[in-house]
matplotlib code that plots the C-alpha trace (Angstrom):
import matplotlib.pyplot as plt

x = [87.0, 88.4, 91.5, 93.5, 92.5, 93.5, 96.8, 97.3, 96.5, 98.8, 101.7, 101.2, 101.3, 104.5, 106.2, 104.9, 103.9, 101.6, 104.3, 102.6, 101.9, 99.6, 100.7, 101.9, 102.2, 105.6, 104.4, 104.0, 107.0, 107.5, 108.9, 111.3, 111.3, 108.2, 106.4, 105.3, 102.9, 100.6, 98.7, 100.8, 98.2, 95.3, 95.1, 91.6, 90.2, 87.3, 84.6, 81.3, 82.5, 82.6, 85.4, 84.9, 88.1, 90.2, 93.4, 95.3, 99.0, 101.0, 104.4, 105.7, 108.9, 110.3, 112.5, 114.9, 118.2, 119.1, 120.5, 120.0, 116.5, 115.3, 112.3, 112.9, 112.3, 109.3, 107.6, 108.3, 106.8, 103.8, 102.6, 102.3, 102.4, 105.4, 108.7, 111.7, 112.6, 115.5, 117.5, 119.2, 120.3, 119.2, 119.7, 121.4, 118.2, 118.0, 115.1, 113.7, 111.2, 108.6, 105.8, 102.8, 99.5, 96.9]
y = [96.7, 100.2, 101.1, 101.6, 98.2, 96.6, 98.4, 97.1, 93.5, 93.6, 95.0, 92.3, 89.7, 91.1, 91.3, 87.9, 89.3, 91.7, 94.3, 96.9, 100.3, 103.0, 106.5, 105.1, 107.5, 107.7, 105.6, 102.5, 100.1, 98.7, 95.2, 94.8, 94.2, 96.3, 98.7, 102.2, 104.0, 107.0, 109.1, 111.5, 113.0, 112.2, 112.5, 113.7, 113.5, 115.9, 116.2, 118.2, 120.0, 116.8, 114.5, 111.1, 109.4, 109.9, 107.9, 107.7, 108.1, 106.6, 107.1, 103.7, 103.0, 99.5, 99.3, 96.4, 95.4, 93.6, 95.9, 93.1, 92.1, 92.1, 94.2, 96.8, 94.2, 92.7, 96.1, 97.1, 93.8, 93.9, 97.4, 98.6, 102.3, 102.2, 104.1, 103.5, 107.0, 106.6, 104.3, 105.4, 104.2, 105.6, 104.1, 101.1, 100.3, 100.3, 102.4, 102.1, 104.7, 104.2, 106.2, 104.0, 104.9, 102.3]
z = [110.7, 110.6, 108.7, 111.8, 113.2, 109.9, 110.1, 113.7, 112.6, 109.6, 111.5, 114.2, 111.4, 109.8, 113.2, 114.4, 117.8, 119.5, 120.2, 118.1, 119.7, 118.3, 119.6, 123.0, 125.9, 127.6, 130.5, 128.3, 128.6, 125.2, 124.4, 121.6, 118.7, 118.1, 115.8, 116.9, 114.6, 114.5, 112.0, 110.0, 107.9, 105.6, 101.8, 100.8, 97.3, 96.6, 94.0, 94.0, 97.2, 99.1, 100.3, 98.6, 99.5, 102.7, 102.8, 106.2, 106.1, 108.9, 110.4, 111.3, 113.2, 113.7, 116.8, 117.4, 118.9, 115.7, 113.0, 110.3, 111.0, 107.3, 108.3, 105.6, 102.9, 104.7, 105.1, 101.4, 100.2, 102.6, 101.7, 98.1, 99.2, 101.6, 101.7, 103.9, 105.2, 107.6, 109.8, 113.0, 116.4, 119.7, 123.2, 121.6, 119.7, 115.9, 114.4, 110.8, 109.8, 107.2, 105.5, 104.8, 103.1, 104.1]

ax = plt.figure().add_subplot(projection="3d")
ax.plot(x, y, z, "-o")
ax.set_aspect("equal")
plt.show()
């Protein structure tokens, strides 16, 4: 299974539903609570003029109507290389942004 497919599965497990969207187009009507994620960048380790390790870095946003969902703690416990970046409210929905290396 690819790293992105594993990421999808793990986010679905953490959320407890299939409301996990990878780089959704604007036409997709999302169901809340949900995760929205996409590639942010890749960390590449090189040796002998070759890339020998490529680690994807994801931008993950948790969107919910509940401001006290406990998702920040769940994400930080689920991923060893995860940072909570920001929390904000838009359109009466709470957003929690994370940086995740996976």
